[in-house]
N, C-alpha and C positions, 0 to 999 in steps of 0.2 A: 791814776791810781795813787800815787805815790803823796800828790796833793792834795789828793781825797785824804787820806788814812795817815800820809805824815809819819809812818813807818820804818822809815830808811832816814835817815838823814840828812847823809848827802845826795841826795837823789830827792827829795821833797825840800829841798835846797834849793837844784836844778829846777826842778819842775815851777816852786816859787816865783821864784826868778823870773821865766820864761813865760807863765800864766798873766805877770804881773807886770813888763816891760812893756813896748811901748808896739808890740808883734800882734801880729789876731793871731788865734793858736783856733782851727780849725779842728773839732770832733767829729769824728765821720757815722753815721749811724751805725758803724762797722765796732767803734767804737763806745759808744754809748750803749752799744746793748750788752757788749765784753763787760762793759764797767759794773750794769745792773746785776748784769749775771754774776759777776766775782761779786758781792756784795751778796748777793740774794745766798748766796752758795754756801757749803761745812762750813767755812771759816768763819766772815764774818754775820752770818744769819741775819741780816737785818732783815727787818719787812716794810709791806707796802709802805708805811707810812714813813719812813724817813728814806724809802728806796725814794718816793716823789720829792720829798724833803730834797736829792740830793739834786733829784733833777731839776727844781730850782734854785740854788744855790747855785749851781750850774748857771741857772739865765740869766743870774745876778754880777756873775761876773765879768767883766766889761770887756775885755779882749776878747770872750772867746765867743766863737764863731759856730754852730750846727751848716751842717746840709743844706736843713730848709728848716728853719728856726722855726714857724708858723705847722708846718708838720708833725717838731718835734712837742710846739707847743698844746695842738690838735689832739697826740697818742695820750700826752700827759695825760690829759681832761679826760678822756674814757676810761684812764686807765684808771683813772682817780674812781670813777664810777660806775666801776666796771660788775655786774650784778653774774654769782655764778651758774652755769649752766652744766646739769649734768651733773653738780656740787664741786665741778674746776673750776676756777677764776681763768681767765685772760695775763697774758700773765704782762709790757710794756714790750716786751718785742712783737706780739701780736698784735695790742695794735698801733706800735707803729706800724706796723705792715699793712695793717688796713690804711690810716690814713694817707700812708705813700701810696699807695695804689689809688685810694677817690684822691686826693692832688693829681699825680699825675693822667689818670682819669678823665677830672675835671676838662685839665688843660686841654688833654687834647680833643674830647668833646667840644667844647669852646669854639677850638677853630672848625670843627666841622659841622656848625650852626645846630647844635642838635642842645635844646631847655635841658634847662635843669631837673625838670617833672622828668623828663625823659631818662636821662643822665640817671638819677633816682630810684626807677625803676629797674632802669638794667640790671643798678648795683645790685639791686632785691636781689632779684635776680638768679645773679651770679654766685648772692655770698648765698642765700638758702639754696642753691644744689652745692655750693663749698660744703655749707654745714652738714647738710644732710649726706656727703658722700663720708665726710670724718665721724658723723656718729654710724653713720654702717658697717665703714672700714678702719676700725678705731687703730691697727697696726702697720697703717700702710702710710708711708712717710710722704706729706707733698712739701714742693716746692716751686714759691708762687715767685714770678719772675718778671 
């Protein structure tokens, strides 16, 4: 955050030295989601376009690594292209959860010999059931693991 915001000169200098140093810097999924949540919140109020630009800028940093850059990139594209459902837009974290699940499921099912078409059918059924449940129970907290 200090690297992105440069709001504390001392900490920003430390972050800059770390990110522009010789070692790779891992940004975990949790940290990335927390960065986006903070930048979107009341204090900074970045809009969707600005949040997308932040993630893209992080990708351009040569020393920054993500848990799975391919999944982050797919989530970013889904977030960018997300259409409202019942007047609500998906957050980046929603896109990340879905893409991480798709990636893990794809790898798992390939090992078990399930075709891509079969996997897509399974995922569509699962997502449909999940969305139906969410729409019917809007006050229920779901934890996806």
